[in-house]
C-alpha positions in Angstrom: 43.3 106.4 165.4 44.7 109.8 166.1 43.0 113.0 165.0 45.6 113.8 162.3 45.5 110.2 161.1 41.7 110.5 160.6 42.1 113.7 158.6 44.9 112.2 156.5 42.8 109.1 155.8 39.9 111.1 154.6 41.9 113.5 152.4 43.9 110.6 150.8 40.7 108.7 150.1 39.3 111.7 148.3 42.3 112.2 146.1 43.5 108.6 145.8 43.2 107.4 142.2 42.5 103.8 143.4 39.1 104.9 144.6 37.8 106.0 141.1 37.5 104.2 137.7 39.3 105.6 134.7 36.7 107.5 132.8 36.1 110.5 130.5 32.6 111.1 131.9 31.7 113.6 134.6 32.7 112.5 138.0 29.9 111.5 140.5 30.5 113.6 143.6 28.1 111.7 146.0 30.8 109.6 147.7 33.1 112.6 148.0 30.4 114.7 149.5 29.8 112.0 152.1 33.5 112.0 153.0 33.5 115.8 153.3 30.5 115.6 155.6 32.3 113.0 157.7 35.4 115.2 158.0 33.3 118.2 158.9 31.6 116.2 161.6 35.1 115.2 163.0 36.2 118.9 163.0 33.0 120.0 164.8 33.4 117.3 167.5 33.8 119.0 170.9 36.9 116.8 171.6 38.7 118.8 168.9 37.1 122.2 169.5 40.2 123.5 171.5 42.4 123.0 168.4 41.6 126.6 167.4 43.3 127.9 164.4 44.5 124.4 163.4 40.9 123.3 162.9 40.1 126.4 160.8 43.2 125.7 158.7 42.0 122.2 158.1 38.5 123.4 157.2 40.0 125.9 154.7 42.1 123.1 153.2 39.2 120.8 152.8 37.2 123.6 151.2 40.0 124.1 148.7 40.0 120.4 147.9 36.3 120.4 147.5 36.4 123.4 145.1 39.1 121.8 143.0 37.2 118.5 142.8 34.1 120.4 141.7 36.0 122.3 139.0 37.3 119.1 137.4 40.5 118.2 139.2 41.0 114.4 139.4 39.1 113.8 136.2 39.8 113.9 132.5 37.0 115.8 130.7 36.3 117.3 127.4 35.8 121.0 127.2 33.8 122.2 124.1 33.8 125.9 124.6 36.8 127.7 123.2 36.7 130.6 125.8 36.4 128.0 128.6 39.5 126.3 127.3 41.4 129.6 127.3 40.1 130.4 130.9 41.2 127.0 132.3 44.6 126.9 130.6 45.2 130.5 131.6 44.1 130.4 135.2 45.1 126.9 136.5 48.6 126.7 138.1 49.2 123.4 136.1 47.2 122.3 133.1 47.6 119.7 130.4 45.5 120.1 127.2 45.1 117.4 124.6 44.0 118.7 121.2 42.4 115.7 119.5 40.4 114.6 116.5 37.7 111.9 117.0 38.6 110.1 113.8 42.3 109.4 114.8 43.2 106.3 116.7 46.4 107.7 118.2 44.3 110.4 119.9 42.3 107.6 121.6 45.5 106.0 122.8 46.7 109.3 124.3 43.3 109.7 126.0 43.7 106.5 127.9 47.1 107.5 129.3 45.9 111.0 130.2 42.8 109.6 132.0 45.1 107.5 134.2 47.4 110.4 135.0 44.4 112.7 135.7 43.3 110.4 138.5 46.8 110.2 140.0 47.8 113.9 139.9 44.9 115.7 141.5 46.6 119.2 141.6 47.0 119.3 137.8 44.0 119.9 135.5 43.7 117.5 132.6 41.3 118.4 129.7 40.8 117.3 126.1 39.7 119.6 123.3 38.2 118.6 119.9 40.2 120.7 117.4 37.1 121.6 115.3 35.6 123.3 118.3 38.6 125.6 118.9 39.7 126.9 115.5 41.1 130.1 116.9 43.3 128.3 119.4 44.5 125.8 116.7 45.6 128.7 114.6 47.0 130.7 117.5 49.1 127.8 118.8 50.1 126.6 115.3 48.8 123.1 115.9 49.4 121.2 112.7 49.8 117.5 113.7 47.8 115.3 116.1 47.8 114.2 118.8 49.1 117.4 120.3 49.4 117.8 124.0 50.4 121.2 125.5 51.4 121.7 129.1 50.8 125.0 130.8 52.0 126.4 134.1 50.3 129.6 135.3 49.0 130.3 131.8 52.4 129.9 130.1 53.1 127.0 127.6 56.0 124.9 129.0 56.0 121.9 126.8 54.4 120.4 123.7 54.2 116.8 122.6 53.4 116.3 118.9 52.5 112.8 117.7 54.2 109.8 119.3 57.8 110.3 118.0 59.1 111.6 121.3 57.3 108.9 123.2 59.1 106.1 121.4 57.1 106.3 118.1 55.1 103.3 119.1 51.4 102.9 119.9 52.4 100.7 122.8 54.4 103.2 124.8 54.1 103.1 128.6 52.2 105.6 130.7 55.4 106.0 132.6 57.0 107.6 129.5 54.4 110.3 129.4 54.5 110.7 133.1 58.3 111.3 133.0 57.9 113.9 130.3 55.3 115.8 132.4 57.4 115.6 135.5 60.4 117.0 133.7 58.3 120.0 132.5 57.0 120.6 136.0 53.4 120.3 135.1 52.7 117.3 137.4 53.9 116.8 141.0 53.6 113.9 143.3 50.6 114.3 145.6 51.7 114.7 149.3 49.9 111.6 150.6 51.3 108.8 152.6 48.9 106.4 150.9 49.4 107.6 147.3 50.1 105.1 144.6 53.7 104.5 143.5 54.7 106.3 140.3 54.6 104.3 137.1 58.0 102.9 136.4 59.7 103.3 133.0 60.5 99.8 131.7 63.7 99.0 129.9 61.9 98.7 126.5 60.2 102.0 127.1 63.6 103.7 127.8 64.8 102.2 124.5 61.7 103.7 122.8 62.7 107.1 124.2 66.1 106.8 122.5 64.6 105.6 119.2 65.0 107.8 116.2 62.7 105.9 113.9 59.9 107.6 112.0 56.6 106.7 110.5 53.6 108.4 108.9 51.1 107.5 111.5 50.2 111.1 112.3 47.1 113.2 111.7 48.0 116.2 109.7 45.5 119.1 110.0 46.7 120.8 106.8 
């Protein structure tokens, strides 16, 4: 296997969603650290020592990926501190925040879809926030109905999904519908990996849901 192929293999393994279960818990970094150590050993090998600046560039890239992984990229986690939510949404180039309530079933449904996408789109930060923990933000952002998902790019709000109406107004909407919405707002981008998983496809029923104009009262009103 060529040098570049080995590097590509290791990087794609670290960021490939197929290598990690869908979970809301904190990610175990042991396997990732082993992969980083393997990569560093490859880079230090005397056979590659003459690569010069190319080696240093790869080291910097791996350090960047390591830092992103440790900060929560590739996972879907709950943030409980209001100031931390503001810091993350304000500083990350791409960030998706789900404002939820633990007593609402549709928030649980949204969580499942976001957890899948968090594993797939490593460069975007995905977090969930319990509305009772962030009263100032709820007021500032005029959040009235749940679930509410707000997309940020470089600290600026670019899109807001309120309830399920724009997702087909059905609890059974496809992850692809949500993925398409995030793609259109520019808050997710396909990871540059030759081994990355194919994007979720939007089925014909899901496309019909997107065009549906039906309404129901299955929403959580904060007022």
